[in-house]
C-alpha positions in Angstrom: -132.8 20.3 4.7 -129.5 19.1 3.1 -126.4 21.3 3.1 -126.6 21.5 -0.7 -130.2 22.7 -0.7 -129.5 25.2 2.1 -126.5 26.6 0.1 -128.5 26.9 -3.1 -131.3 28.7 -1.2 -128.9 31.1 0.3 -127.3 31.9 -3.1 -130.8 32.5 -4.6 -131.7 34.8 -1.7 -128.4 36.7 -2.1 -129.0 37.2 -5.8 -132.5 38.4 -5.2 -131.1 40.9 -2.7 -128.6 42.1 -5.2 -131.2 42.4 -7.9 -133.5 44.4 -5.7 -130.7 46.7 -4.6 -129.6 47.2 -8.2 -133.0 48.1 -9.6 -134.3 50.2 -6.7 -135.4 53.5 -8.2 -137.1 56.7 -7.3 -139.5 58.6 -9.5 -139.6 62.4 -9.9 -142.5 63.8 -11.9 -141.7 67.0 -13.8 -144.7 69.2 -14.4 -144.6 71.6 -17.4 -146.4 74.9 -17.4 -147.0 77.4 -20.2 -146.5 81.1 -19.7 -149.7 82.8 -18.4 -150.7 79.7 -16.4 -151.8 77.6 -19.3 -151.7 73.9 -19.7 -150.1 72.0 -22.6 -152.6 71.3 -25.4 -150.4 69.1 -27.4 -147.3 66.9 -27.1 -143.9 68.6 -26.9 -140.4 67.3 -27.5 -137.7 67.9 -24.9 -134.0 67.0 -24.5 -133.2 65.5 -21.1 -129.8 65.0 -19.6 -129.4 63.2 -16.3 -125.8 63.1 -15.3 -123.9 62.1 -18.4 -126.8 60.4 -20.1 -128.9 62.4 -22.6 -131.9 61.6 -24.7 -134.8 63.2 -26.6 -138.2 62.5 -25.1 -141.8 63.5 -25.5 -144.1 65.1 -23.0 -147.8 64.4 -23.3 -150.8 66.8 -23.1 -151.0 66.2 -19.4 -147.8 68.2 -19.0 -146.1 65.5 -16.9 -142.8 63.7 -17.5 -141.4 61.0 -15.2 -137.7 60.7 -14.4 -136.3 57.5 -12.9 -133.1 57.6 -10.9 -131.2 55.2 -8.7 -132.3 55.4 -5.1 -128.9 56.5 -3.7 -128.0 58.8 -6.7 -128.7 62.6 -6.8 -127.5 63.7 -10.3 -128.1 67.0 -12.0 -131.0 67.0 -14.5 -131.0 69.4 -17.4 -134.1 69.9 -19.5 -134.0 71.9 -22.8 -137.1 72.8 -24.8 -137.0 74.5 -28.1 -139.4 77.3 -28.8 -142.6 76.7 -30.6 -142.5 80.3 -31.7 -146.1 80.8 -30.6 -146.5 80.3 -26.9 -143.0 79.9 -25.4 -139.4 80.6 -26.0 -136.3 78.4 -25.7 -136.1 77.0 -22.2 -133.0 75.6 -20.5 -133.2 74.7 -16.9 -131.1 72.5 -14.6 -131.9 71.1 -11.1 -130.6 68.4 -8.8 -132.7 65.3 -8.2 -132.3 65.7 -4.4 -133.5 63.1 -1.8 -137.2 63.3 -1.2 -138.0 65.1 -4.4 -141.1 63.6 -6.1 -142.6 66.6 -8.0 -140.9 69.6 -9.5 -142.0 72.3 -12.0 -140.6 73.5 -15.3 -141.9 76.9 -16.4 -141.6 77.3 -20.1 -140.0 80.7 -20.8 -142.3 83.5 -22.3 -141.6 84.8 -25.8 -141.4 88.3 -24.3 -140.5 89.2 -20.8 -143.8 89.9 -18.9 -144.1 93.3 -17.4 -145.7 94.4 -14.1 -149.4 95.1 -14.7 -150.5 98.0 -12.5 -154.1 97.6 -13.6 -154.3 93.9 -13.3 -156.1 91.9 -10.6 -154.7 91.9 -7.1 -153.5 89.0 -5.0 -156.9 88.6 -3.2 -158.6 88.1 -6.6 -156.3 85.3 -7.5 -156.7 83.7 -4.1 -160.4 83.9 -4.5 -160.4 81.7 -7.6 -158.1 79.1 -6.2 -159.7 75.7 -5.4 -159.6 74.3 -1.9 -157.4 71.4 -2.8 -154.7 73.7 -4.2 -154.8 75.9 -1.1 -154.4 72.8 1.1 -151.3 71.8 -0.9 -150.0 75.3 -0.5 -150.4 75.2 3.3 -148.6 71.9 3.4 -145.8 73.5 1.4 -145.5 76.4 3.8 -145.3 74.0 6.7 -142.8 71.7 4.9 -140.3 74.5 4.4 -139.3 74.1 8.1 -138.3 70.5 7.5 -136.7 70.6 4.1 -136.6 71.9 0.6 -137.8 68.8 -1.3 -141.1 68.3 0.6 -141.9 72.0 0.0 -141.2 71.9 -3.7 -143.3 68.7 -4.0 -146.3 70.4 -2.4 -145.9 73.8 -4.2 -145.8 71.8 -7.5 -148.9 69.9 -6.6 -150.7 73.1 -5.8 -149.8 74.5 -9.2 -150.7 71.3 -10.9 -154.2 71.6 -9.4 -154.3 75.4 -10.2 -151.6 76.7 -12.6 -152.7 80.3 -12.0 -151.9 80.2 -8.3 -150.1 83.5 -8.0 -149.3 83.2 -4.3 -147.8 79.7 -4.7 -145.6 80.9 -7.6 -144.2 83.8 -5.6 -143.5 81.6 -2.6 -141.9 78.9 -4.7 -139.7 81.5 -6.3 -138.6 82.8 -2.9 -137.8 79.2 -1.7 -135.5 78.8 -4.7 -134.0 82.3 -4.3 -133.2 81.7 -0.6 -131.2 78.6 -1.6 -129.4 80.4 -4.4 -131.2 78.4 -7.1 -131.5 81.6 -9.1 -132.6 80.2 -12.5 -135.5 78.3 -11.0 -136.4 81.3 -8.9 -136.4 83.6 -11.9 -138.6 81.0 -13.7 -141.2 81.0 -11.0 -141.2 84.8 -10.7 -141.6 85.3 -14.5 -144.4 82.8 -14.4 -146.1 84.8 -11.7 -145.6 88.0 -13.7 -147.1 86.4 -16.8 -150.4 86.1 -15.0 -150.9 89.9 -15.3 -151.4 90.8 -11.7 -151.1 94.1 -9.9 -149.3 92.3 -7.1 -145.8 93.9 -7.3 -143.6 91.4 -5.5 -142.9 89.0 -8.4 -141.4 91.9 -10.4 -139.4 93.0 -7.4 -138.2 89.5 -6.7 -137.3 88.8 -10.3 -135.2 92.0 -10.3 -133.4 90.7 -7.1 -132.8 87.3 -8.7 -131.4 88.8 -11.9 -129.2 91.1 -9.9 -127.6 88.1 -8.3 -127.1 86.6 -11.8 -125.5 89.8 -13.1 -128.2 90.5 -15.6 -128.0 94.2 -14.9 -129.7 95.7 -17.9 -132.8 93.5 -17.3 -132.7 94.4 -13.6 -132.8 98.1 -14.5 -135.5 97.7 -17.1 -137.9 95.7 -14.9 -137.4 97.8 -11.7 -137.6 101.1 -13.5 -140.9 99.9 -15.1 -142.2 98.7 -11.7 -141.4 102.0 -10.0 -143.0 104.0 -12.8 -146.2 102.1 -12.4 -146.0 101.7 -8.6 -143.8 104.5 -7.1 -144.8 103.4 -3.6 -142.7 100.2 -4.0 -139.7 102.0 -2.4 -137.7 98.9 -1.5 -137.3 98.2 -5.2 -135.0 101.3 -5.3 -132.3 99.4 -3.4 -131.6 96.6 -6.0 -132.1 99.1 -8.7 -129.4 101.4 -7.2 -127.1 98.4 -7.0 -127.6 97.6 -10.7 -127.0 101.3 -11.6 -123.9 101.4 -9.5 -122.6 98.2 -11.2 -123.1 99.9 -14.6 -121.4 103.1 -13.3 -124.6 105.2 -13.4 -123.6 106.8 -10.1 -125.8 109.9 -10.2 -128.9 108.0 -11.1 -128.2 105.5 -8.3 -127.8 108.3 -5.8 -131.2 109.7 -6.8 -133.0 106.4 -6.1 -131.2 105.9 -2.8 -132.2 109.4 -1.6 -135.8 108.7 -2.7 -135.7 105.4 -0.8 -134.5 107.1 2.4 -137.3 109.6 2.2 -139.8 106.8 2.8 -140.5 106.4 6.6 -142.1 103.0 6.0 -139.0 101.1 4.9 -137.5 98.4 7.2 -134.5 99.1 9.5 -132.3 96.8 7.4 -133.4 98.5 4.1 -132.7 102.0 5.6 -129.3 100.9 6.9 -128.4 99.4 3.4 -129.6 102.6 1.7 -127.4 104.9 3.8 -124.5 102.5 3.3 -124.8 102.4 -0.5 -125.1 106.2 -0.6 -121.9 106.4 1.5 -120.1 104.3 -1.1 -121.1 106.7 -3.9 -120.0 109.8 -1.8 -116.7 108.1 -0.9 -116.1 107.6 -4.7 -116.8 111.3 -5.2 -114.3 112.1 -2.4 -117.0 113.7 -0.3 -115.6 112.2 2.8 -117.5 114.1 5.4 -120.8 113.3 3.7 -119.8 109.7 3.3 -119.0 109.5 7.0 -122.4 111.0 7.9 -124.2 108.4 5.8 -122.2 105.5 7.2 -123.0 106.7 10.7 -126.7 106.8 9.8 -126.4 103.3 8.5 -125.0 102.0 11.8 -127.6 104.0 13.8 -130.5 102.5 11.7 -129.5 99.0 12.5 -126.7 98.5 15.1 -125.1 95.1 14.9 -126.8 94.5 11.5 -125.5 92.1 8.8 -123.3 94.8 7.3 -122.1 96.4 10.6 -118.4 95.4 10.2 -118.3 96.6 6.6 -119.9 99.9 7.5 -117.3 100.3 10.3 -114.6 99.9 7.7 -116.2 102.6 5.6 -116.3 104.9 8.7 -112.7 104.1 9.4 -111.7 104.9 5.8 -113.7 108.2 5.9 -112.0 109.2 9.1 -108.6 108.4 7.7 -109.3 110.5 4.6 -110.3 113.3 6.8 -107.0 112.8 8.7 -108.8 112.1 12.0 -106.1 109.4 12.6 -106.8 108.5 16.2 -110.5 107.9 15.6 -109.8 106.1 12.3 -107.3 103.7 14.1 -109.7 103.0 16.9 -112.6 102.2 14.5 -110.5 100.0 12.2 -109.0 98.0 15.2 -112.6 97.5 16.5 -113.8 96.3 13.1 -110.9 93.8 12.8 -111.4 92.5 16.4 -115.1 92.0 15.7 -114.6 89.9 12.5 -111.0 89.2 11.5 -112.0 87.0 8.5 -114.3 89.6 6.9 -112.4 92.8 8.0 -109.0 91.9 6.6 -109.0 95.2 4.7 -108.8 96.9 8.1 -105.1 95.9 8.1 -104.6 97.4 4.7 -106.1 100.7 5.9 -104.2 100.6 9.1 -101.0 100.1 7.2 -101.8 103.2 5.1 -102.8 105.1 8.2 -99.5 104.3 10.0 -97.4 105.0 6.9 -99.1 108.4 6.6 -98.0 109.2 10.2 -94.5 107.7 9.6 -95.1 105.0 12.1 -93.2 102.5 9.9 -92.9 99.6 12.4 -96.7 99.6 12.9 -97.3 100.0 9.1 -94.9 97.2 8.3 -96.7 94.9 10.8 -100.1 95.8 9.4 -99.1 95.3 5.8 -97.4 91.9 6.5 -100.5 90.7 8.4 -102.6 91.7 5.4 -100.4 89.7 3.1 -100.5 86.7 5.4 -104.3 86.7 5.5 -105.0 87.7 1.9 -102.0 86.6 -0.2 -104.0 86.4 -3.4 -105.6 89.9 -3.1 -105.5 92.3 -6.0 -103.8 94.7 -3.7 -100.9 92.4 -3.1 -98.5 94.1 -5.6 -99.1 97.5 -4.1 -98.7 96.3 -0.6 -95.4 94.6 -1.4 -94.2 97.9 -2.9 -95.2 99.7 0.3 -93.3 97.1 2.4 -90.2 97.6 0.2 -90.5 101.3 0.5 -90.8 101.1 4.3 -87.8 98.9 4.6 -85.8 101.3 2.5 -86.9 104.2 4.7 -86.0 102.3 7.8 -82.5 101.7 6.5 -81.9 105.4 6.1 -83.3 106.1 9.6 -86.2 108.1 8.2 -89.4 108.1 10.3 -90.3 107.7 13.9 -89.7 104.0 14.2 
């Protein structure tokens, strides 16, 4: 072969390689579901924005819409659907086109928020009507969760495409989204599960938890109060309900639910610990320091070394300080700070106040300065600086033990 022919051949091969690389794409199929587990019976118009590119498209009766993306690109996809005023409300959902994603659901929002149906069919009844192929896809999704999010979403979506009224799959898909802080998608799955009219209480509970994270406090209170009225044995729902009530300054009502929660011997250790801790916060606010201390100690006893252990120790230290049990307070606060310096920075603030109260100005100054060093942008910074200035003024006059 001549040099010229070889050169031309190499150029063509290079161009083909570039072309293949340029057009390499991945397809994601979006599956649309009506509230109540129905399928589309007519075409619908949607607005799709992928990255910075938006367009109006049509989804056919099969309820499927394909998105093409470049192989190495993982943009945000936003889909907006206007209400048809009969079956679904305005729907606006965004998700990332992550690696490995081939199928994903969009649950069209219900016209009215579905409520928990205490007289509806139970989970076993829904499982009984689920076809084998959908159950197999669900089991693949459960197994795929251990290896990655995208494979699990793919299989949950396939299970729902085979059987849109698959209650168990909807709840598990919602939990998958919730655990990864994809709260809008989680809420969509939980609402879809609720719209099936089941007596299975967990979609309502989980929807309340998702909305609590989104700050939709009024809706959290509404859905969880309704759930507890219809299913008073769902004690764990009282914890997120109390959190929403506390955030809306309904302290007395929150305390009522926390005490009812703690009366249930069947709640988990973590839930019991959190219940005591939240009640301790309310009692601290009411300046009932001994009662707050007692609840905090019960929180630690319920789950030693639990996820809130350091925070609870800080509460105990604060209660002891308010009760003027200074030595115990100092020991507790120092232990909390030593256990987790990053998340127990407020220990230094409390120690500064404790030392100042005892006129130990050198120790107070050291604690306050360390607090400012660690948390310079804290909302407490102006007050801490004032305290430091006051200590320095007192030290100049020779007042205090240091």
